[in-house]
One Martini backbone bead per residue (centre of mass of N, CA, C, O) as a GRO file, in nm:
protein
  326
    1UNK     BB    1  -3.026   0.483   0.664
    2UNK     BB    2  -2.898   0.203   0.675
    3UNK     BB    3  -2.621   0.297   0.775
    4UNK     BB    4  -2.722   0.421   1.039
    5UNK     BB    5  -2.847   0.162   1.153
    6UNK     BB    6  -2.588  -0.005   1.145
    7UNK     BB    7  -2.420   0.177   1.338
    8UNK     BB    8  -2.612   0.157   1.578
    9UNK     BB    9  -2.604  -0.148   1.606
   10UNK     BB   10  -2.303  -0.178   1.655
   11UNK     BB   11  -2.290   0.001   1.903
   12UNK     BB   12  -2.489  -0.162   2.081
   13UNK     BB   13  -2.342  -0.432   2.070
   14UNK     BB   14  -2.071  -0.335   2.182
   15UNK     BB   15  -2.177  -0.226   2.449
   16UNK     BB   16  -2.296  -0.490   2.555
   17UNK     BB   17  -2.033  -0.651   2.549
   18UNK     BB   18  -1.876  -0.475   2.745
   19UNK     BB   19  -2.070  -0.511   2.985
   20UNK     BB   20  -2.060  -0.817   2.993
   21UNK     BB   21  -1.758  -0.844   3.043
   22UNK     BB   22  -1.756  -0.678   3.307
   23UNK     BB   23  -1.965  -0.853   3.465
   24UNK     BB   24  -1.807  -1.150   3.414
   25UNK     BB   25  -1.531  -1.071   3.484
   26UNK     BB   26  -1.290  -1.172   3.674
   27UNK     BB   27  -1.091  -1.118   3.923
   28UNK     BB   28  -0.747  -1.073   3.910
   29UNK     BB   29  -0.491  -1.271   4.064
   30UNK     BB   30  -0.171  -1.368   4.145
   31UNK     BB   31  -0.305  -1.536   4.376
   32UNK     BB   32  -0.430  -1.726   4.582
   33UNK     BB   33  -0.613  -1.747   4.837
   34UNK     BB   34  -0.629  -1.644   5.150
   35UNK     BB   35  -0.618  -1.866   5.422
   36UNK     BB   36  -0.843  -1.791   5.700
   37UNK     BB   37  -0.882  -1.875   6.029
   38UNK     BB   38  -1.173  -1.884   6.253
   39UNK     BB   39  -1.380  -1.826   6.525
   40UNK     BB   40  -1.628  -1.745   6.801
   41UNK     BB   41  -1.530  -1.454   6.825
   42UNK     BB   42  -1.632  -1.135   6.759
   43UNK     BB   43  -1.337  -1.017   6.690
   44UNK     BB   44  -1.327  -1.220   6.419
   45UNK     BB   45  -1.568  -1.092   6.218
   46UNK     BB   46  -1.457  -0.873   6.016
   47UNK     BB   47  -1.380  -1.075   5.790
   48UNK     BB   48  -1.669  -1.116   5.691
   49UNK     BB   49  -1.725  -0.824   5.609
   50UNK     BB   50  -1.487  -0.795   5.412
   51UNK     BB   51  -1.595  -1.014   5.223
   52UNK     BB   52  -1.898  -0.923   5.174
   53UNK     BB   53  -1.807  -0.610   5.093
   54UNK     BB   54  -1.519  -0.621   4.931
   55UNK     BB   55  -1.252  -0.517   5.077
   56UNK     BB   56  -1.031  -0.705   4.991
   57UNK     BB   57  -1.058  -0.672   4.681
   58UNK     BB   58  -1.022  -0.359   4.684
   59UNK     BB   59  -0.715  -0.405   4.796
   60UNK     BB   60  -0.600  -0.677   4.623
   61UNK     BB   61  -0.736  -0.942   4.770
   62UNK     BB   62  -0.780  -1.282   4.814
   63UNK     BB   63  -1.025  -1.432   5.044
   64UNK     BB   64  -1.055  -1.712   5.282
   65UNK     BB   65  -1.291  -1.762   5.521
   66UNK     BB   66  -1.263  -1.992   5.808
   67UNK     BB   67  -1.502  -2.163   6.001
   68UNK     BB   68  -1.417  -2.272   6.340
   69UNK     BB   69  -1.468  -2.395   6.657
   70UNK     BB   70  -1.206  -2.585   6.688
   71UNK     BB   71  -0.911  -2.429   6.735
   72UNK     BB   72  -0.702  -2.639   6.825
   73UNK     BB   73  -0.701  -2.811   6.565
   74UNK     BB   74  -0.635  -2.570   6.365
   75UNK     BB   75  -0.342  -2.524   6.451
   76UNK     BB   76  -0.237  -2.783   6.320
   77UNK     BB   77  -0.335  -2.715   6.033
   78UNK     BB   78  -0.166  -2.463   6.005
   79UNK     BB   79   0.115  -2.596   6.045
   80UNK     BB   80   0.051  -2.797   5.791
   81UNK     BB   81  -0.076  -2.578   5.559
   82UNK     BB   82  -0.394  -2.531   5.532
   83UNK     BB   83  -0.318  -2.243   5.630
   84UNK     BB   84  -0.201  -1.908   5.625
   85UNK     BB   85  -0.404  -1.815   5.854
   86UNK     BB   86  -0.478  -1.699   6.203
   87UNK     BB   87  -0.681  -1.661   6.485
   88UNK     BB   88  -0.533  -1.546   6.800
   89UNK     BB   89  -0.424  -1.547   7.094
   90UNK     BB   90  -0.145  -1.472   7.256
   91UNK     BB   91  -0.129  -1.730   7.419
   92UNK     BB   92  -0.154  -1.925   7.172
   93UNK     BB   93   0.097  -1.821   7.025
   94UNK     BB   94   0.305  -1.908   7.232
   95UNK     BB   95   0.244  -2.208   7.216
   96UNK     BB   96   0.284  -2.245   6.907
   97UNK     BB   97   0.587  -2.138   6.892
   98UNK     BB   98   0.719  -2.392   7.023
   99UNK     BB   99   0.651  -2.572   6.742
  100UNK     BB  100   0.610  -2.285   6.554
  101UNK     BB  101   0.832  -2.030   6.490
  102UNK     BB  102   0.724  -1.969   6.178
  103UNK     BB  103   0.569  -1.694   6.288
  104UNK     BB  104   0.339  -1.397   6.243
  105UNK     BB  105   0.228  -1.110   6.387
  106UNK     BB  106   0.028  -0.837   6.215
  107UNK     BB  107  -0.255  -0.814   6.394
  108UNK     BB  108  -0.468  -0.643   6.601
  109UNK     BB  109  -0.821  -0.706   6.642
  110UNK     BB  110  -0.853  -0.734   6.970
  111UNK     BB  111  -1.009  -0.643   7.288
  112UNK     BB  112  -1.107  -0.766   7.593
  113UNK     BB  113  -1.368  -0.565   7.787
  114UNK     BB  114  -1.602  -0.816   7.882
  115UNK     BB  115  -1.661  -1.071   7.689
  116UNK     BB  116  -1.513  -1.227   7.889
  117UNK     BB  117  -1.636  -1.501   8.097
  118UNK     BB  118  -1.755  -1.605   8.417
  119UNK     BB  119  -1.968  -1.867   8.483
  120UNK     BB  120  -2.253  -1.966   8.697
  121UNK     BB  121  -2.426  -2.105   8.912
  122UNK     BB  122  -2.665  -1.976   9.123
  123UNK     BB  123  -2.514  -2.058   9.402
  124UNK     BB  124  -2.285  -1.883   9.277
  125UNK     BB  125  -2.195  -1.549   9.361
  126UNK     BB  126  -1.878  -1.574   9.384
  127UNK     BB  127  -1.549  -1.641   9.356
  128UNK     BB  128  -1.518  -1.761   9.643
  129UNK     BB  129  -1.737  -1.998   9.584
  130UNK     BB  130  -1.527  -2.185   9.414
  131UNK     BB  131  -1.439  -2.339   9.640
  132UNK     BB  132  -1.432  -2.682   9.551
  133UNK     BB  133  -1.491  -2.643   9.254
  134UNK     BB  134  -1.584  -2.666   8.912
  135UNK     BB  135  -1.383  -2.547   8.627
  136UNK     BB  136  -1.410  -2.436   8.300
  137UNK     BB  137  -1.124  -2.463   8.070
  138UNK     BB  138  -0.864  -2.382   7.845
  139UNK     BB  139  -0.607  -2.550   7.895
  140UNK     BB  140  -0.297  -2.412   7.797
  141UNK     BB  141  -0.408  -2.114   7.778
  142UNK     BB  142  -0.557  -1.810   7.813
  143UNK     BB  143  -0.779  -1.918   8.003
  144UNK     BB  144  -0.594  -1.993   8.244
  145UNK     BB  145  -0.490  -1.707   8.296
  146UNK     BB  146  -0.762  -1.572   8.348
  147UNK     BB  147  -0.856  -1.749   8.595
  148UNK     BB  148  -0.605  -1.689   8.767
  149UNK     BB  149  -0.666  -1.386   8.797
  150UNK     BB  150  -0.933  -1.431   8.938
  151UNK     BB  151  -0.831  -1.576   9.190
  152UNK     BB  152  -0.661  -1.337   9.300
  153UNK     BB  153  -0.915  -1.152   9.365
  154UNK     BB  154  -0.987  -1.396   9.603
  155UNK     BB  155  -0.740  -1.549   9.724
  156UNK     BB  156  -0.681  -1.769   9.514
  157UNK     BB  157  -0.611  -2.089   9.368
  158UNK     BB  158  -0.584  -2.365   9.168
  159UNK     BB  159  -0.606  -2.554   9.429
  160UNK     BB  160  -0.911  -2.455   9.510
  161UNK     BB  161  -0.972  -2.559   9.213
  162UNK     BB  162  -1.130  -2.759   8.973
  163UNK     BB  163  -0.992  -2.817   8.667
  164UNK     BB  164  -1.156  -2.823   8.343
  165UNK     BB  165  -1.131  -2.932   8.018
  166UNK     BB  166  -1.278  -2.672   7.812
  167UNK     BB  167  -1.463  -2.533   7.587
  168UNK     BB  168  -1.664  -2.268   7.540
  169UNK     BB  169  -1.903  -2.441   7.396
  170UNK     BB  170  -1.915  -2.654   7.660
  171UNK     BB  171  -2.028  -2.498   7.908
  172UNK     BB  172  -2.339  -2.521   7.907
  173UNK     BB  173  -2.348  -2.836   7.931
  174UNK     BB  174  -2.173  -2.860   8.185
  175UNK     BB  175  -2.374  -2.707   8.369
  176UNK     BB  176  -2.629  -2.875   8.316
  177UNK     BB  177  -2.470  -3.158   8.412
  178UNK     BB  178  -2.260  -3.086   8.651
  179UNK     BB  179  -1.954  -3.103   8.568
  180UNK     BB  180  -1.982  -2.801   8.632
  181UNK     BB  181  -2.007  -2.467   8.809
  182UNK     BB  182  -1.801  -2.330   8.605
  183UNK     BB  183  -1.697  -2.087   8.332
  184UNK     BB  184  -1.531  -2.008   8.030
  185UNK     BB  185  -1.672  -1.755   7.808
  186UNK     BB  186  -1.886  -1.661   7.522
  187UNK     BB  187  -2.013  -1.539   7.261
  188UNK     BB  188  -2.294  -1.738   7.198
  189UNK     BB  189  -2.280  -1.912   7.478
  190UNK     BB  190  -2.387  -1.726   7.702
  191UNK     BB  191  -2.693  -1.729   7.637
  192UNK     BB  192  -2.730  -2.027   7.720
  193UNK     BB  193  -2.659  -1.992   8.017
  194UNK     BB  194  -2.878  -1.788   8.093
  195UNK     BB  195  -3.121  -1.975   8.017
  196UNK     BB  196  -3.017  -2.188   8.251
  197UNK     BB  197  -2.944  -1.974   8.509
  198UNK     BB  198  -2.696  -1.832   8.475
  199UNK     BB  199  -2.398  -1.630   8.572
  200UNK     BB  200  -2.195  -1.356   8.624
  201UNK     BB  201  -1.859  -1.318   8.809
  202UNK     BB  202  -1.659  -1.249   8.557
  203UNK     BB  203  -1.442  -1.019   8.369
  204UNK     BB  204  -1.224  -0.860   8.135
  205UNK     BB  205  -1.252  -0.579   8.272
  206UNK     BB  206  -1.053  -0.691   8.519
  207UNK     BB  207  -0.824  -0.748   8.262
  208UNK     BB  208  -0.651  -0.535   8.125
  209UNK     BB  209  -0.480  -0.648   7.827
  210UNK     BB  210  -0.487  -0.971   7.833
  211UNK     BB  211  -0.709  -1.003   7.594
  212UNK     BB  212  -0.560  -1.070   7.278
  213UNK     BB  213  -0.606  -1.056   6.929
  214UNK     BB  214  -0.467  -1.219   6.631
  215UNK     BB  215  -0.297  -1.219   6.324
  216UNK     BB  216  -0.146  -1.496   6.164
  217UNK     BB  217   0.141  -1.607   5.977
  218UNK     BB  218   0.324  -1.774   5.787
  219UNK     BB  219   0.647  -1.729   5.694
  220UNK     BB  220   0.618  -1.789   5.385
  221UNK     BB  221   0.392  -1.577   5.339
  222UNK     BB  222   0.545  -1.328   5.434
  223UNK     BB  223   0.775  -1.358   5.216
  224UNK     BB  224   0.587  -1.406   4.942
  225UNK     BB  225   0.311  -1.206   5.046
  226UNK     BB  226   0.319  -0.897   5.150
  227UNK     BB  227   0.097  -0.745   4.983
  228UNK     BB  228  -0.140  -0.925   5.071
  229UNK     BB  229  -0.118  -0.865   5.373
  230UNK     BB  230  -0.151  -0.561   5.353
  231UNK     BB  231  -0.435  -0.581   5.224
  232UNK     BB  232  -0.566  -0.737   5.452
  233UNK     BB  233  -0.529  -0.526   5.673
  234UNK     BB  234  -0.692  -0.303   5.536
  235UNK     BB  235  -0.960  -0.462   5.512
  236UNK     BB  236  -1.001  -0.520   5.812
  237UNK     BB  237  -1.000  -0.225   5.917
  238UNK     BB  238  -1.238  -0.139   5.744
  239UNK     BB  239  -1.444  -0.335   5.873
  240UNK     BB  240  -1.426  -0.238   6.165
  241UNK     BB  241  -1.520   0.053   6.106
  242UNK     BB  242  -1.788  -0.022   5.974
  243UNK     BB  243  -1.919  -0.171   6.211
  244UNK     BB  244  -1.911   0.065   6.418
  245UNK     BB  245  -2.093   0.250   6.213
  246UNK     BB  246  -2.275  -0.040   6.138
  247UNK     BB  247  -2.406  -0.245   6.345
  248UNK     BB  248  -2.663  -0.376   6.226
  249UNK     BB  249  -2.545  -0.460   5.954
  250UNK     BB  250  -2.311  -0.625   6.064
  251UNK     BB  251  -2.482  -0.827   6.221
  252UNK     BB  252  -2.639  -0.934   5.973
  253UNK     BB  253  -2.399  -1.047   5.818
  254UNK     BB  254  -2.300  -1.246   6.036
  255UNK     BB  255  -2.564  -1.400   6.086
  256UNK     BB  256  -2.591  -1.511   5.796
  257UNK     BB  257  -2.308  -1.649   5.762
  258UNK     BB  258  -2.331  -1.822   6.058
  259UNK     BB  259  -2.615  -1.883   6.171
  260UNK     BB  260  -2.678  -1.654   6.395
  261UNK     BB  261  -2.807  -1.470   6.626
  262UNK     BB  262  -2.825  -1.130   6.679
  263UNK     BB  263  -2.854  -1.152   6.999
  264UNK     BB  264  -2.534  -1.263   7.013
  265UNK     BB  265  -2.456  -0.973   6.902
  266UNK     BB  266  -2.185  -0.780   7.056
  267UNK     BB  267  -1.959  -0.500   7.116
  268UNK     BB  268  -1.968  -0.535   7.398
  269UNK     BB  269  -1.650  -0.582   7.545
  270UNK     BB  270  -1.516  -0.489   7.259
  271UNK     BB  271  -1.215  -0.397   7.082
  272UNK     BB  272  -1.175  -0.276   6.766
  273UNK     BB  273  -0.886  -0.229   6.636
  274UNK     BB  274  -0.693   0.014   6.509
  275UNK     BB  275  -0.425   0.153   6.368
  276UNK     BB  276  -0.323   0.328   6.606
  277UNK     BB  277  -0.338   0.103   6.819
  278UNK     BB  278  -0.144  -0.088   6.680
  279UNK     BB  279   0.108   0.093   6.676
  280UNK     BB  280   0.124   0.097   6.989
  281UNK     BB  281   0.125  -0.216   7.050
  282UNK     BB  282   0.406  -0.253   6.872
  283UNK     BB  283   0.545  -0.092   7.098
  284UNK     BB  284   0.781  -0.181   7.326
  285UNK     BB  285   0.764   0.094   7.506
  286UNK     BB  286   0.487   0.021   7.569
  287UNK     BB  287   0.321  -0.075   7.857
  288UNK     BB  288   0.072  -0.206   7.654
  289UNK     BB  289   0.209  -0.409   7.497
  290UNK     BB  290   0.240  -0.718   7.340
  291UNK     BB  291   0.508  -0.786   7.481
  292UNK     BB  292   0.405  -0.778   7.770
  293UNK     BB  293   0.177  -0.983   7.739
  294UNK     BB  294   0.350  -1.217   7.631
  295UNK     BB  295   0.527  -1.242   7.888
  296UNK     BB  296   0.307  -1.332   8.079
  297UNK     BB  297   0.248  -1.597   7.931
  298UNK     BB  298   0.529  -1.719   7.916
  299UNK     BB  299   0.581  -1.734   8.221
  300UNK     BB  300   0.339  -1.913   8.287
  301UNK     BB  301   0.407  -2.157   8.094
  302UNK     BB  302   0.677  -2.223   8.225
  303UNK     BB  303   0.572  -2.282   8.511
  304UNK     BB  304   0.358  -2.504   8.392
  305UNK     BB  305   0.513  -2.660   8.135
  306UNK     BB  306   0.416  -2.582   7.834
  307UNK     BB  307   0.699  -2.445   7.814
  308UNK     BB  308   1.070  -2.409   7.777
  309UNK     BB  309   1.055  -2.127   7.616
  310UNK     BB  310   1.108  -1.810   7.517
  311UNK     BB  311   1.025  -1.636   7.270
  312UNK     BB  312   1.108  -1.437   7.000
  313UNK     BB  313   0.936  -1.149   6.991
  314UNK     BB  314   1.061  -0.983   6.753
  315UNK     BB  315   0.985  -1.226   6.541
  316UNK     BB  316   0.670  -1.265   6.614
  317UNK     BB  317   0.643  -0.955   6.547
  318UNK     BB  318   0.492  -0.757   6.264
  319UNK     BB  319   0.461  -0.404   6.176
  320UNK     BB  320   0.498  -0.352   5.858
  321UNK     BB  321   0.176  -0.386   5.774
  322UNK     BB  322   0.092  -0.091   5.894
  323UNK     BB  323   0.264   0.017   5.646
  324UNK     BB  324   0.180   0.112   5.326
  325UNK     BB  325   0.494   0.201   5.238
  326UNK     BB  326   0.666  -0.076   5.274
   0.00000   0.00000   0.00000
């Protein structure tokens, strides 16, 4: 009887130890976490869901998602090596590539199909009414291209409107203080503008394919850690699909992580691109490809004097991470 009791005791102790080891043993990764910085646009938030739901780790990569509001400053930090990757619009990627050509876009994360808006004070009813008024936009980036396209819709030019350099999050205060009478922004800043009595006069629904965001990595990370990037892409796409299928839960995860109201979170007006859409967007023969969109921005920035040369687009975009067998 004693022997039986002893065997049972040893079995129970061993079992408990095994479970304890399994519960407390950290997941081991070959490399340190991929540090990826993102900003305040909703299309950048699947990374939060991928991190919180464990999708990145399940794919075999450790990721640290870093939230910063002032994206312009973070681009310099990215180039300096503070981050491995960063989410940027195609326009911002073109600008960045002029000073840091050793970068590669590996994934299109979203297309703005109405989420980017130009808002205005109540007395401005239409785009035409902007003539002679001040408009806030992030000049020298995709924002300037977006508002320029808006001007064309009303037969205006940039000379008809006084452009003021402001970030999207500065637009509500700028309107409130009458520093500007209109501006380009998006949620969660849009809700603040509406509360102040402002309204929307133009959206990215009227500029299809123009505003596209991507994840880019530094060239050394692409060369040294291709499997980690491939795993990152899989985890991100998994999170995008999960959010679209579980909107309320996804919104709750993002709201809690970023401490922003769920009322400011809506996937309306933004397409979280899937694998198939990415594969098409990376095809240079596709009339809606990222190569075509990038050329629009490059040509604009050359005319404006923001860059002096068109980057080599074939080396700027890398579709190999969309193929799990690569």
